[in-house]
N, C-alpha and C positions, 0 to 999 in steps of 0.2 A: 504493500500500500504506500502511496506517495506521501502520506502524512507522517511517516516515520513510526510505524507501528512496532510495538515490542511484543515478544512472545509471552504467553502465560508463565512459563518457567522463570523468565527474567523478572517479571512483575512479582512473582511469589518469593523470589530470593532476595530482591532489593527491598529491604525493610524500610528504607528511608522514604520510599515513594508514597505519595498520597494518591489513592485511587478515587477518582471522581466519577460517579455514575450519573450520566446525563439523560437518563430516561425519566419518564413520569413515574410517580410513586406506585400507581396501580400495576405497572409492568413488573415491579419487584415481587408483587404478590402472586403473579401468574407464572413468571419465568425464573424467579429467584435472583439472587445477587451475590456478588463476591464478598466474602467476609472482610470487614475492615474498610469497605468502600463507603464513600460519603455521597449522599444524594444531593445533587444540584442540577435540576432539570435543564435541558437545553433551552427551553423557553425563558427560564430565569437568567441564564447566561446571556442570551441574545438581547434581553430587555435591559439587563444591568451592566453588561460589558465586563470589564475587568473587576469592577466592584463586586460582582456576584461571587467571586472567589475570595472575598475578603475574610471569610471564616476559616480559610486555610492559612496556616502560619506563613508569613512573608519569607520568600526565598525557598519554599518547599519545592521538591520535585513532584510534578503532577502528571498522572496518566489518566486519560479519559476512557470511560467504559460505556458501551451501549449493549444492545442485544447481540449484534453480529460483528460490530466493528465499523460499519459503514457510517452511521450517524456521527459517532465520535471522531472518525477520520475527517468527515466533512466539516465538523465544527472546529477542528484544531486551527485552521488558518485564521478564523475569526479572532481567536485568542492571541495569535501572533501579533496582531495589530495593537494589542494591549501589553505587549512585552513578555508574553508567556510562550516559551518553547514547549509545547504540550504534545507528546505522542499519544497514540491510541493503543488500547489493548487489542492485539491481533485476535480476531475471532469473537471478540466481546465476551459476554457472560457464557454464551454457548461454547466458545472455544476454550474458556477456562474450565468448564465442566468436562468437556471432552478430553482435556489434558489430565483429568483425574483429580482435580482439586475440589475441595468441598464448596458447595453452594448453599447459601442461606435461603430460607423461605419456601422450600419445596415440600416440606412435610411438617406436620405438627410434632413437637417434641413428645416423647412417650409419657413423660411426667414432668411436673414443674417443681423446682426446688423451693419456690416461695409461693405464698398466696397473699395477694393484696386485693383490696376491694375498691379503692379510690385512687385517683390520680395523685393526690397529695401523699399517699403512702408509698408510691412507686419509687421515689428517689432513695429511700432507705434500702429497699430491695436491690436496686441497682448498685448502690454503694457497697453493700455486703458482697455482691457478686464480684464487682471489679476489684475490691480490696483483697478478697480471698484469692482470686486468680493471680493478681499481681504478686502476692506473697509466695504462692506456690511456684510461679514462674521464676522468682528470684532464688528460691531454694534449689530449683533445678538447674539454674544457670549461673549462680553466684551472686554475691551481694551487689555487684555493680549493675545487675539487671533491674534493680529496684530503686525507683524514685518514690517519694512519699505518695502513695496512691490517693490519699484523701486530698492532699494539696492539688494533685493532678485533676481530680474530679472537680474541685472548686474552681480551678482555672478554666476548665471547659465550660462550666455553667456561666462564669463571668464573661468569657470570650463570646459566647453565643447570646448573652443577654437574657438568660433563663433564670427565673426565680426558683430558689430551692423550696420555698414554702408553698408556693401556689403556681406550679408550672402547668402548661397545657399539654395535651397529648401530642400534638405536632412538634412542640418544642422538645419533648422527651425522646421522640424518634430521632431528632437531630443530635441530641446528647448521646444517645446509644450509638449512632453512627460514628461519632468522634471518639468515643471511648474504645470502640472496636478498632478504629484506625490506630490509636495509641497502643493498644494491646498487640496489634500486628507489628508495629515498629519496635516494641519491646521484645519481640521474639516469641510471643505466645504461639503455640501450635495452631495452625489454621483450623483443624477440626474442633479444637476446644473453643476458639473464637466463634465458629459457626454455631456450635451447640448453645453457647451462652447467649448469642444474639437471638437465636430462635426462641429460647426460653423467655428472654426479656420482651421480645416482640409479641409473643403470644400473651404475656401478661397485659401489655398495652392493648392488644386486640380485645381482650376480655373486658378491660376497663371501658373501652369505647362502646362495646356492645351493651354493657350494663347502663352506661349513661344515656344510650339511645333507647333503652327498654326493649332490646331485642335478644 
């Protein structure tokens, strides 16, 4: 592909990369998504230009993802105008899965490690999951693998402008994306990231359904 696509193997191995999913949110629920990818739809990028990527740390290496690689490849030149050299994931989410890497959102988790009833309770469950996984990863990979997970969590909430006490469900989906991206950069196993994301996303789905009375 002319946009400078990179293979799934390279994207999986290069932990410093931020994977940006440019599809719409409903595509994630039907086709799945790459663990640790951050949802910023193409329409949002076209409307906001470079500012749409403001939630990604400045200077980060970014790779765009779509379903098959075509949309992300077509979008890459637009971001070049804003100073981003942004390759596309070859084959998109479909290529990632065909390469044998885990995909989130394809099946309900067999059981949930937490039970929460309201959106205000969810941040505590998310914090428990992220802190526990960060500590386990540090034990497996050495002390250098661990930054303070609570501080990291608070920084993500602050960067995204999300209230800890009264968040909304859409905001919490964004927080979940960013924490999964951090976990990937810290070297957490992709299958563990996928399992935890599926658990947390299912909790949010249940909260949404409860709030809608369905």
